[in-house]
C-alpha positions in Angstrom: 50.0 -81.4 -46.9 47.8 -81.5 -50.7 44.7 -78.5 -51.2 41.1 -80.4 -50.4 39.3 -80.7 -53.9 36.2 -78.1 -51.5 39.1 -76.1 -51.3 40.3 -75.9 -55.2 38.3 -72.8 -56.7 39.4 -70.3 -53.3 42.8 -71.9 -54.4 42.8 -70.6 -58.1 41.4 -67.1 -56.7 44.7 -67.3 -54.4 46.6 -68.0 -57.8 45.1 -65.7 -60.3 45.4 -63.2 -56.5 49.5 -63.9 -56.9 49.6 -64.0 -60.9 48.2 -59.8 -60.2 50.9 -59.0 -57.6 53.5 -60.3 -59.7 52.5 -58.1 -62.9 52.5 -55.4 -59.8 55.6 -56.3 -59.2 56.9 -55.8 -62.9 54.7 -53.0 -63.3 56.5 -50.5 -60.2 60.2 -51.7 -61.6 59.1 -50.6 -64.9 58.3 -48.2 -63.2 54.7 -48.1 -65.2 51.6 -45.3 -65.4 50.0 -45.9 -61.5 46.7 -44.6 -62.5 47.0 -47.6 -64.9 48.1 -49.9 -62.0 45.4 -48.4 -60.3 43.0 -49.4 -62.8 43.9 -53.0 -62.9 43.7 -53.1 -59.1 40.0 -52.1 -58.8 39.4 -53.7 -62.5 41.1 -56.9 -60.2 39.2 -55.6 -57.0 35.1 -55.6 -58.7 35.8 -58.6 -61.2 36.5 -61.0 -58.3 38.4 -60.0 -55.2 35.7 -57.9 -53.3 33.4 -61.4 -54.0 35.9 -64.0 -53.2 36.4 -61.9 -49.7 32.7 -61.9 -49.0 33.0 -65.8 -50.1 35.5 -66.2 -47.5 33.7 -64.5 -44.5 30.5 -66.4 -45.1 31.9 -69.9 -45.8 35.0 -69.8 -43.5 33.4 -68.3 -40.7 34.4 -70.5 -37.8 30.5 -71.3 -37.2 30.0 -71.9 -40.1 32.4 -74.7 -40.2 31.3 -75.6 -36.7 35.3 -75.5 -36.0 35.2 -72.5 -33.0 39.4 -73.5 -32.7 39.0 -71.7 -35.7 38.6 -68.2 -34.3 42.3 -67.0 -34.3 42.8 -67.3 -37.8 39.5 -66.1 -39.2 40.1 -63.3 -37.1 42.9 -62.8 -39.0 42.1 -63.0 -42.4 39.0 -60.7 -41.8 41.6 -58.0 -40.2 44.2 -58.6 -43.0 40.9 -58.4 -46.1 39.6 -55.5 -43.7 43.2 -53.4 -44.3 43.0 -54.3 -47.6 39.7 -52.9 -48.4 40.6 -49.5 -46.6 43.9 -49.2 -48.9 41.8 -49.8 -51.6 39.3 -46.7 -50.4 42.4 -44.8 -50.2 43.2 -45.7 -53.7 39.8 -44.9 -55.0 39.5 -41.5 -53.4 43.0 -40.4 -54.5 45.2 -39.7 -56.6 47.7 -43.3 -58.0 50.9 -43.8 -56.1 53.6 -46.2 -56.2 53.5 -46.6 -52.5 49.9 -47.2 -52.0 50.3 -49.5 -55.2 52.8 -51.3 -53.2 51.1 -51.7 -49.9 48.3 -52.7 -52.2 50.2 -55.6 -53.6 52.0 -56.8 -50.2 49.3 -57.0 -48.3 47.3 -59.3 -50.8 50.3 -61.5 -50.8 51.1 -61.8 -47.3 47.4 -62.3 -47.0 47.1 -65.8 -49.5 49.9 -67.1 -48.0 49.0 -66.4 -45.1 45.2 -68.5 -46.1 46.8 -71.1 -48.0 49.8 -71.6 -45.7 48.2 -71.9 -42.7 44.6 -71.1 -42.4 43.4 -74.0 -45.0 45.9 -76.4 -43.7 44.2 -76.1 -40.7 41.1 -75.4 -42.4 41.4 -79.0 -43.7 42.9 -80.9 -40.8 40.0 -80.6 -37.9 36.2 -79.6 -40.6 34.6 -82.4 -41.3 34.3 -83.7 -45.2 30.3 -83.4 -45.2 31.4 -79.9 -43.8 33.9 -79.6 -46.4 31.4 -80.9 -48.8 29.4 -78.4 -48.4 32.3 -75.8 -48.5 33.1 -76.8 -52.6 29.2 -76.5 -53.5 28.7 -73.1 -52.0 31.8 -71.8 -53.5 31.3 -73.7 -57.2 30.3 -70.4 -59.6 33.2 -67.8 -58.4 34.5 -66.0 -61.4 38.2 -67.5 -61.8 40.0 -64.9 -64.0 43.5 -65.0 -65.0 44.5 -61.2 -64.7 47.7 -61.8 -67.3 44.2 -60.8 -70.4 44.6 -57.9 -68.4 44.4 -54.8 -72.0 47.4 -52.5 -71.0 49.9 -54.4 -70.5 51.4 -52.8 -68.1 53.9 -55.0 -66.6 55.6 -55.8 -70.0 
């Protein structure tokens, strides 16, 4: 199904998140320095992902969308976000390890694919056009980065 225009900003951020996953996979395959990949992850978190998660948790809440039938999907998204935050907490406080980096990118990829394939699809089928338009207006101005511009090309 074609993505509703009012979800485009969040979907573009998802695209950048999947690009980050790809770069991390390449970095792990090339046995890049885990501390460099850790810095990349923290940079992505601080510059886009953290705000993205907060925005989704706020704007996509079933109460905000007047769609209580979305509760199960929302709860799954929130649980995955919390697990990613927990991985980041440990990543920040411990020396970088490839296992943590792999856990981070695997869960991030799983979360993005779930949101795009299931949650956003249900939102488009359930939420009224006027509420979708309001959601789109509230998500305007979110940063949509390009993670491949990161100065240390650990994936090459």
